[in-house]
Each structure stands twice: as C-alpha cells, then as structure tokens.
N, CA and C atoms as a LAMMPS dump frame, in Angstrom:
ITEM: TIMESTEP
0
ITEM: NUMBER OF ATOMS
264
ITEM: BOX BOUNDS ff ff ff
-5.0000000000000000e+02 5.0000000000000000e+02
-5.0000000000000000e+02 5.0000000000000000e+02
-5.0000000000000000e+02 5.0000000000000000e+02
ITEM: ATOMS id mol type element x y z
1 1 1 N -415.689 -352.27 -59.192
2 1 2 C -415.155 -351.568 -59.585
3 1 3 C -416.14 -349.929 -59.665
4 2 1 N -415.516 -349.134 -58.857
5 2 2 C -416.693 -347.987 -59.473
6 2 3 C -416.66 -347.076 -61.064
7 3 1 N -417.808 -346.437 -61.255
8 3 2 C -418.459 -346.437 -62.451
9 3 3 C -417.049 -344.832 -63.325
10 4 1 N -416.671 -344.633 -62.358
11 4 2 C -415.678 -343.389 -62.601
12 4 3 C -414.516 -344.232 -62.844
13 5 1 N -413.35 -344.944 -62.477
14 5 2 C -412.623 -346.038 -63.021
15 5 3 C -412.854 -346.355 -64.506
16 6 1 N -414.083 -346.561 -64.47
17 6 2 C -414.184 -347.6 -65.915
18 6 3 C -414.998 -345.997 -67.287
19 7 1 N -414.054 -344.375 -67.205
20 7 2 C -413.774 -343.83 -67.412
21 7 3 C -412.92 -343.012 -68.477
22 8 1 N -412.416 -343.557 -69.572
23 8 2 C -411.104 -343.101 -69.514
24 8 3 C -410.874 -341.863 -71.201
25 9 1 N -409.8 -341.362 -70.773
26 9 2 C -409.571 -340.409 -72.629
27 9 3 C -409.213 -341.553 -73.355
28 10 1 N -409.853 -340.399 -74.457
29 10 2 C -409.487 -341.174 -76.054
30 10 3 C -407.835 -341.825 -75.476
31 11 1 N -406.849 -341.405 -75.21
32 11 2 C -405.026 -341.191 -74.948
33 11 3 C -404.843 -342.948 -74.339
34 12 1 N -405.492 -342.813 -73.11
35 12 2 C -405.704 -344.587 -72.467
36 12 3 C -406.221 -345.662 -73.694
37 13 1 N -406.928 -345.426 -73.869
38 13 2 C -407.238 -346.081 -75.044
39 13 3 C -406.242 -346.631 -76.057
40 14 1 N -405.598 -345.19 -76.655
41 14 2 C -404.673 -345.784 -78.088
42 14 3 C -403.434 -346.353 -77.194
43 15 1 N -403.338 -345.864 -75.539
44 15 2 C -401.654 -346.317 -75.268
45 15 3 C -402.282 -348.359 -74.501
46 16 1 N -403.045 -348.423 -73.981
47 16 2 C -403.54 -349.101 -73.584
48 16 3 C -404.158 -350.737 -74.069
49 17 1 N -404.469 -350.122 -75.342
50 17 2 C -405.739 -351.476 -76.017
51 17 3 C -405.236 -352.477 -75.538
52 18 1 N -404.108 -353.163 -76.237
53 18 2 C -404.184 -354.467 -75.269
54 18 3 C -404.643 -355.188 -73.304
55 19 1 N -404.251 -354.338 -72.665
56 19 2 C -404.475 -354.22 -71.169
57 19 3 C -405.903 -353.989 -71.131
58 20 1 N -406.672 -353.01 -72.029
59 20 2 C -407.666 -352.956 -71.994
60 20 3 C -408.827 -354.525 -72.587
61 21 1 N -408.138 -355.109 -73.927
62 21 2 C -408.83 -356.089 -74.072
63 21 3 C -408.506 -357.116 -73.017
64 22 1 N -407.058 -357.551 -72.348
65 22 2 C -406.936 -358.558 -70.991
66 22 3 C -408.07 -358.537 -69.919
67 23 1 N -408.241 -357.031 -69.555
68 23 2 C -408.664 -356.631 -68.76
69 23 3 C -410.504 -357.193 -68.086
70 24 1 N -410.646 -357.258 -69.588
71 24 2 C -412.567 -357.949 -70.266
72 24 3 C -412.699 -359.088 -69.636
73 25 1 N -411.889 -360.326 -69.675
74 25 2 C -411.696 -361.153 -69.047
75 25 3 C -412.195 -361.292 -67.164
76 26 1 N -411.679 -360.147 -66.369
77 26 2 C -412.42 -360.382 -65.537
78 26 3 C -413.037 -358.993 -65.103
79 27 1 N -412.952 -358.118 -65.749
80 27 2 C -414.063 -356.822 -65.987
81 27 3 C -414.745 -357.136 -66.744
82 28 1 N -415.854 -357.195 -67.3
83 28 2 C -416.757 -356.689 -67.959
84 28 3 C -417.236 -355.841 -68.416
85 29 1 N -417.496 -354.777 -67.524
86 29 2 C -417.615 -353.917 -67.264
87 29 3 C -417.712 -353.054 -68.453
88 30 1 N -418.381 -351.719 -69.192
89 30 2 C -418.324 -351.397 -70.676
90 30 3 C -417.236 -350.315 -69.662
91 31 1 N -416.13 -349.846 -70.645
92 31 2 C -416.115 -349.084 -70.3
93 31 3 C -415.878 -347.445 -71.365
94 32 1 N -415.934 -346.025 -70.767
95 32 2 C -416.973 -344.983 -71.519
96 32 3 C -415.149 -344.251 -71.877
97 33 1 N -415.421 -344.033 -73.04
98 33 2 C -413.85 -342.9 -74.126
99 33 3 C -415.024 -341.337 -73.767
100 34 1 N -413.758 -340.793 -73.508
101 34 2 C -413.975 -339.609 -73.668
102 34 3 C -412.915 -338.523 -74.714
103 35 1 N -413.508 -337.685 -75.587
104 35 2 C -412.51 -336.734 -76.126
105 35 3 C -413.149 -335.816 -76.102
106 36 1 N -411.803 -334.74 -75.128
107 36 2 C -411.928 -333.409 -75.244
108 36 3 C -413.054 -333.118 -73.457
109 37 1 N -413.08 -334.538 -73.077
110 37 2 C -413.894 -334.182 -71.851
111 37 3 C -415.681 -334.7 -72.045
112 38 1 N -415.787 -335.064 -73.164
113 38 2 C -416.622 -335.798 -73.812
114 38 3 C -417.341 -337.148 -73.582
115 39 1 N -418.256 -337.816 -73.088
116 39 2 C -417.977 -339.248 -73.691
117 39 3 C -418.804 -338.655 -75.263
118 40 1 N -417.369 -339.988 -75.879
119 40 2 C -417.594 -340.316 -77.447
120 40 3 C -417.943 -341.951 -77.911
121 41 1 N -417.702 -342.656 -77.34
122 41 2 C -417.221 -344.048 -77.503
123 41 3 C -417.525 -345.19 -76.286
124 42 1 N -418.424 -345.923 -76.154
125 42 2 C -418.618 -347.058 -75.749
126 42 3 C -417.133 -348.125 -75.767
127 43 1 N -416.467 -349.093 -75.201
128 43 2 C -415.82 -350.077 -75.087
129 43 3 C -415.948 -350.899 -74.47
130 44 1 N -416.569 -352.479 -75.447
131 44 2 C -417.754 -353.438 -74.269
132 44 3 C -416.494 -355.429 -74.682
133 45 1 N -416.456 -355.717 -74.029
134 45 2 C -416.138 -357.113 -74.162
135 45 3 C -417.471 -357.493 -75.421
136 46 1 N -416.967 -358.064 -76.265
137 46 2 C -418.167 -359.634 -77.192
138 46 3 C -419.294 -359.698 -76.552
139 47 1 N -418.348 -360.572 -75.735
140 47 2 C -419.841 -361.385 -75.298
141 47 3 C -420.924 -360.425 -74.23
142 48 1 N -420.479 -359.6 -73.425
143 48 2 C -421.583 -358.237 -72.508
144 48 3 C -422.014 -358.469 -74.389
145 49 1 N -421.992 -357.546 -75.369
146 49 2 C -422.551 -356.987 -76.24
147 49 3 C -423.371 -357.786 -76.945
148 50 1 N -423.369 -359.123 -77.246
149 50 2 C -424.422 -359.988 -78.214
150 50 3 C -425.059 -360.032 -76.791
151 51 1 N -424.901 -360.589 -75.585
152 51 2 C -425.956 -360.314 -74.351
153 51 3 C -427.015 -359.32 -75.062
154 52 1 N -425.814 -358.593 -74.911
155 52 2 C -427.534 -356.448 -74.898
156 52 3 C -427.287 -357.01 -76.185
157 53 1 N -426.947 -357.243 -77.225
158 53 2 C -427.795 -357.607 -78.899
159 53 3 C -429.098 -358.191 -78.279
160 54 1 N -429.027 -359.961 -78.103
161 54 2 C -430.56 -360.934 -77.482
162 54 3 C -430.91 -360.005 -76.425
163 55 1 N -430.962 -359.409 -75.636
164 55 2 C -431.619 -358.273 -74.593
165 55 3 C -432.552 -357.425 -75.675
166 56 1 N -432.537 -356.81 -76.752
167 56 2 C -432.587 -356.15 -77.858
168 56 3 C -433.548 -356.627 -78.61
169 57 1 N -433.237 -357.539 -78.851
170 57 2 C -434.264 -358.681 -79.601
171 57 3 C -435.158 -359.038 -79.59
172 58 1 N -435.152 -359.352 -77.366
173 58 2 C -436.129 -360.446 -77.371
174 58 3 C -437.212 -359.032 -76.489
175 59 1 N -436.967 -357.892 -76.072
176 59 2 C -437.479 -356.394 -75.893
177 59 3 C -438.39 -355.731 -77.201
178 60 1 N -438.131 -355.626 -78.583
179 60 2 C -438.296 -355.738 -79.574
180 60 3 C -439.723 -356.671 -79.364
181 61 1 N -439.499 -358.425 -80.609
182 61 2 C -440.523 -359.46 -79.976
183 61 3 C -441.481 -358.916 -78.672
184 62 1 N -440.767 -358.276 -77.741
185 62 2 C -442.192 -357.904 -76.774
186 62 3 C -442.943 -356.975 -77.464
187 63 1 N -442.434 -356 -77.741
188 63 2 C -442.884 -354.266 -77.974
189 63 3 C -443.844 -354.932 -79.13
190 64 1 N -443.352 -355.543 -80.281
191 64 2 C -443.894 -356.054 -81.941
192 64 3 C -445.298 -356.43 -81.304
193 65 1 N -445.233 -357.955 -80.181
194 65 2 C -446.427 -358.65 -79.507
195 65 3 C -447.691 -357.27 -79.033
196 66 1 N -447.233 -356.357 -77.807
197 66 2 C -447.379 -355.608 -77.569
198 66 3 C -448.467 -354.785 -78.394
199 67 1 N -447.739 -354.587 -79.558
200 67 2 C -448.724 -353.184 -80.225
201 67 3 C -449.234 -354.475 -81.039
202 68 1 N -449.521 -355.339 -81.482
203 68 2 C -450.228 -356.306 -82.377
204 68 3 C -451.215 -356.506 -80.976
205 69 1 N -451.827 -357.134 -80.375
206 69 2 C -451.966 -357.573 -79.024
207 69 3 C -453.537 -355.526 -79.555
208 70 1 N -452.717 -354.794 -78.947
209 70 2 C -453.887 -353.662 -78.759
210 70 3 C -454.554 -353.267 -80.32
211 71 1 N -453.611 -353.89 -81.053
212 71 2 C -454.501 -353.22 -82.396
213 71 3 C -455.534 -354.914 -82.771
214 72 1 N -455.695 -355.728 -81.551
215 72 2 C -456.602 -356.878 -82.149
216 72 3 C -456.244 -357.745 -82.656
217 73 1 N -455.086 -358.275 -83.224
218 73 2 C -454.417 -359.304 -83.929
219 73 3 C -453.951 -360.044 -82.698
220 74 1 N -454.698 -360.539 -82.287
221 74 2 C -455.247 -361.763 -81.297
222 74 3 C -454.996 -363.01 -81.668
223 75 1 N -455.083 -364.568 -81.663
224 75 2 C -455.424 -365.588 -82.024
225 75 3 C -455.607 -366.181 -80.431
226 76 1 N -457.259 -366.833 -80.391
227 76 2 C -457.082 -367.898 -78.989
228 76 3 C -456.13 -368.949 -78.907
229 77 1 N -455.719 -369.262 -77.923
230 77 2 C -454.646 -370.75 -78.526
231 77 3 C -454.973 -371.89 -78.326
232 78 1 N -455.748 -372.037 -78.597
233 78 2 C -456.717 -373.535 -78.755
234 78 3 C -456.658 -373.154 -80.126
235 79 1 N -457.114 -372.328 -80.551
236 79 2 C -457.344 -372.096 -82.673
237 79 3 C -456.2 -371.901 -83.116
238 80 1 N -455.205 -371.635 -82.67
239 80 2 C -453.615 -371.551 -82.895
240 80 3 C -453.538 -372.972 -83.292
241 81 1 N -452.86 -373.947 -81.379
242 81 2 C -452.656 -375.273 -81.771
243 81 3 C -453.17 -375.908 -82.797
244 82 1 N -455.021 -376.053 -83.039
245 82 2 C -455.385 -376.409 -84.291
246 82 3 C -454.613 -376.329 -85.385
247 83 1 N -454.643 -374.711 -85.504
248 83 2 C -453.825 -374.645 -86.478
249 83 3 C -452.644 -375.472 -86.818
250 84 1 N -451.904 -375.679 -85.787
251 84 2 C -450.6 -375.878 -85.637
252 84 3 C -451.022 -377.701 -86.332
253 85 1 N -451.439 -377.709 -85.675
254 85 2 C -452.124 -379.647 -85.812
255 85 3 C -452.404 -379.762 -87.064
256 86 1 N -452.74 -379.058 -88.386
257 86 2 C -452.689 -378.825 -89.28
258 86 3 C -451.732 -379.021 -90.263
259 87 1 N -451.155 -378.093 -89.944
260 87 2 C -449.885 -377.8 -90.761
261 87 3 C -449.4 -379.012 -90.994
262 88 1 N -448.394 -379.316 -92.693
263 88 2 C -447.796 -380.261 -93.082
264 88 3 C -446.462 -381.014 -92.104
C-alpha cells in the first residue's frame, strides 16, 4: 500500500473508525490524519506503538552509554565481572 493511501482527512477517521481498527490486523502501517489539509496526528496499531516505544528505549540506552563513555565513565569488563561476583 502506498503512503498516499495512508493519509486521510479527519472526517474519514470519524466515519470509518471501526474499519480502521479492523484494517490494522492486515496492514499495520500508521494512518496519518489531516485537518484542513495539514497533518495533525498519527493513528497506529498498539502492537506497532509498543515496538516503537521499545526501540526508542533501546536507542536512549545506547545514547546514554555513548555519553558516559565520552565522559570517561567506563569500567574494565574484568573489573565489572569481579565486582558482580562479589555481590551477595
């Protein structure tokens, strides 16, 4: 399905809400809703939303790790495991 078919006016959302929900089972692509010809919101399946949130969380962890590494806040892997082994 092309991107243009996934852009709908708000009136379509109002009159086809049940159909949109049903269609997410076969086409998980987000639906862009426009108002007065301008994109205003995105409607997406909950499973896709949850996957997106997990991806953002992982990217945030990677970013935090890079920042800590750049600040010199790193631990040698052997020292880390030695410290973990000493934990009760």
